[in-house]
C-alpha positions in Angstrom: -0.2 0.0 0.2 2.8 2.3 0.5 2.9 3.2 -3.7 3.1 6.9 -4.5 -0.4 8.4 -4.7 -1.0 10.3 -7.8 -4.1 12.3 -8.1 -3.8 13.7 -11.7 -6.1 11.9 -14.2 -8.3 10.6 -11.2 -11.0 8.4 -11.9 -13.2 7.5 -8.8 -14.5 4.1 -10.2 -11.2 2.8 -11.1 -9.5 4.1 -8.2 -11.8 2.3 -5.9 -11.7 -0.8 -8.1 -7.6 -0.6 -7.9 -7.9 0.0 -3.8 -10.0 -3.3 -3.5 -8.0 -5.3 -5.7 -4.9 -4.1 -3.5 -6.4 -5.0 -0.2 -7.7 -8.4 -2.0 -4.1 -9.3 -2.3 -3.0 -8.0 1.0 -6.1 -10.2 2.6 -4.3 -13.3 0.6 -0.7 -12.5 1.9 -1.9 -12.5 5.0 -4.0 -15.5 4.8 -0.4 -17.3 3.6 1.5 -16.0 6.7 3.0 -13.0 5.3 3.2 -9.3 6.2 1.7 -6.7 4.3 2.8 -2.7 4.3 -0.7 -0.5 5.0 1.5 2.8 5.4 -0.2 5.1 3.4 -3.8 3.4 3.4 -5.2 5.9 5.6 -4.3 8.7 3.2 -5.3 6.9 0.3 -8.6 5.9 1.7 -9.4 9.7 2.9 -8.2 11.1 -0.6 -10.7 8.4 -2.3 -13.4 9.2 0.2 -13.2 13.1 -0.2 -13.3 12.5 -4.2 -16.4 10.5 -3.9 -18.0 13.2 -1.7 -17.1 15.7 -4.5 -19.1 13.6 -7.3 -22.5 14.5 -8.5 -25.4 12.6 -7.3 -25.9 10.2 -10.2 -21.7 9.2 -10.3 -22.1 8.6 -6.5 -24.5 6.3 -6.6 -22.7 4.4 -9.1 -19.7 4.4 -6.8 -21.6 3.2 -3.8 -21.2 -0.6 -4.6 -17.6 -0.2 -5.0 -17.2 1.8 -1.9 -18.9 -1.2 -0.1 -16.7 -3.6 -1.9 -13.7 -1.9 0.0 -15.5 -1.6 3.1 -16.3 -5.4 3.4 -12.4 -6.3 2.2 -11.4 -3.7 4.9 -13.5 -5.4 7.4 -12.4 -8.7 6.5 -8.6 -8.0 6.6 -8.9 -5.8 10.1 -10.4 -9.1 11.5 -7.5 -11.4 10.2 -4.8 -8.9 11.2 -6.6 -8.8 14.4 -6.7 -12.5 15.0 -2.9 -12.8 14.4 -2.0 -10.0 16.8 -0.1 -11.2 19.8 -1.8 -11.1 23.1 -2.1 -8.2 25.1 0.1 -8.5 27.3 3.1 -9.3 24.7 2.1 -6.3 22.4 4.7 -4.0 24.2 7.4 -6.4 23.8 6.3 -6.8 19.9 6.4 -3.1 19.4 9.6 -2.9 20.7 11.1 -5.4 18.6 9.7 -3.8 15.6 10.8 -0.3 16.5 14.1 -2.0 17.0 13.9 -3.9 13.7 12.3 -1.0 11.3 12.9 2.1 13.6 15.7 4.8 12.3 19.2 3.0 12.8 21.3 4.6 15.5 25.1 4.7 14.7 27.5 4.9 17.2 30.4 7.3 16.9 28.1 9.9 14.7 
């Protein structure tokens, strides 16, 4: 999900479909035990929703099923991710390990 988002030439129908397909691919990866990157997902969804709201009435009605499909996949993905989360008592340890693994590197001597 961290691909650069380019709003030029924006087509809300195509963008909603592309987002749904990307989320479904993420769902398959999680189901197979893989890791996914959802870093920019919130920005993409926020932009898409704002653009859908700007569309005229008839177009907005045409987009509704696609938006509902995206929401359904997001709900399914959320359930899957929550099921894979460590128990509450080890979450702090998991966050610490993630920060150590993916956080900014600290170089000694600089």
